[in-house]
N, C-alpha and C positions, 0 to 999 in steps of 0.2 A: 535363180542366177546362178549358171555353173559355173566350177572354177577360172574357166576360158574368159566370159563375161566379168567375171571379178578380176581378174588379170588384166584384161584390157582397160577398165574402168581405171585399176590403183595405177598400173602404167601408163596412162595419157596424160598422166604429169610430168614423165621426161620428156618435154616438150621437143629436145634438140633430137633424140633419138624416132620418137615416133611423129612428131610434124613437121621438122627440118630435114631429116634424112630419109624418112618412109619405113621406120620399122615395125613389123605387126608379128603380135605375137598368134601362132599358129597351135601351140599345144602346150599343156602345162600339168604338171604334178608333182608328187614329192622328189624335190632334187634335182629336176628337169623343167626344160623348156626348150621346144623348136619355135623359132622366128625366122619370118625374110623377109627381103627387101626386094621390090621391084627396080630393077635397073632405070633411071632414064639419065639423059645428054649431063646431067648437073652431076653424075655419080662417077663420070669416068675422069681420066687422065690423060695425055697430051697423046697415048696410043690407043685411045678407044679401049681402054681396059677399066675396069671398077680400080678407082683409087686406094690405096694401102688404109688410107684413113677409114675410108665407108663399111670396108671388109672388117677393120677393127671395130668402129664403132656397131656393128651388128653382131660382132661378137660379146662385145660387153655387154650387151642389153639384152642377149640371151642367158649370159652369166646374171645378170643382176635380178631376172625375171625369174630363175630355178632357184638363186639364192635368196633371196628374199619373199617372193609370194607365199605369205600364209605363214610366216615365220618372223622372227627376230630381225631389226635393220641391220644389215652388214654392210661395208663399205671394201672397195679393195684395195689392197695392202700392195699387190706386187700383179704382175701383167707380165706374160710372155704369150708373142705368136710368131708362128714361123709361116711365111708364105710358100708355098708349094709347087702352086701352077697357075697361069694365067685362066680367068674364067671367062667360060662363053655362056650366050645366053642371054636369057633378059631379067633372070632374078636368082637370090642369093638366098641360101638357108644355112640356119646356124643351129647346132643341137650343144646345149648344155647339159651336162651328166654330174651330177657329183661323187668327187671320189672319196672324200671326207669332210664329217660335218662335226665339229667339236663344239663345245660349249661355247668359246670366243674366238674358234677360227674357223675357218670354212676352204676347201679345196676344190676348183673343179676344171674340165677339161672341157673346151670348145671347140665343135668340127667345123668347118664352114665348106658346102660343097653348091656346085653351081648346079644348072637345072638340067647338065647330062650324069648329075652323079660322082663329078669329077671333086674329089678333094682338095680343095683349094688352099685352106689354109688350118693350122692347128695353134691351138691357144690354149692355157692353160692360167687360171686366174685366182690369188687369194683371196680371202676377206677376212674384215676383223669386226666383232661385236660392236655397235656403239647404240644402240637401243635393243633394252628385250620389249617382248610382245606386249608388257603391261606400258609401256611406254616411258622407262627408268632411263633413264642415259647411262650408259659404262662410263667408269672412270677409266 
C-alpha cells in the first residue's frame, strides 16, 4: 500500500471533511499534504462563491494530514486564515507545508488556490502534541 493509500484510509475517519464536505487527499509526504475539493451547490454562499467555512475546512484538513500522517497525534491550538480573492472554477486545492516541527508543537502554512491557480486564501496553523506514536497520551 502506498503512502497516499494509507493516508486516505487513515483520514477517512475524518467524516466531516471527507464525507460531508468532500475533501480529498491528492498528495502526502513528510510535513506536506495537498488536498482538493470539487465544489457543488452546497458549498456556495449567497453570492455563488465558496463559503469561507468551506475554504477553511479544506485548509484545516490539509494541515491535519500534513501534521499527523505517519507521526504523533497533534491537534490545532491556533489558526489564522486570510481570504485573498474570490474563487473561480469548480475545484479548490490546499497545500500544507511544515514550517517548524518540534517535540511538542508544530507550525504549518497552508495556501489555498482555485483551478485557475489564483491564491484565494493563506492560513497558518499551530498544533500541540496530544499522543505520541506509541499511543501514550501526553499530559
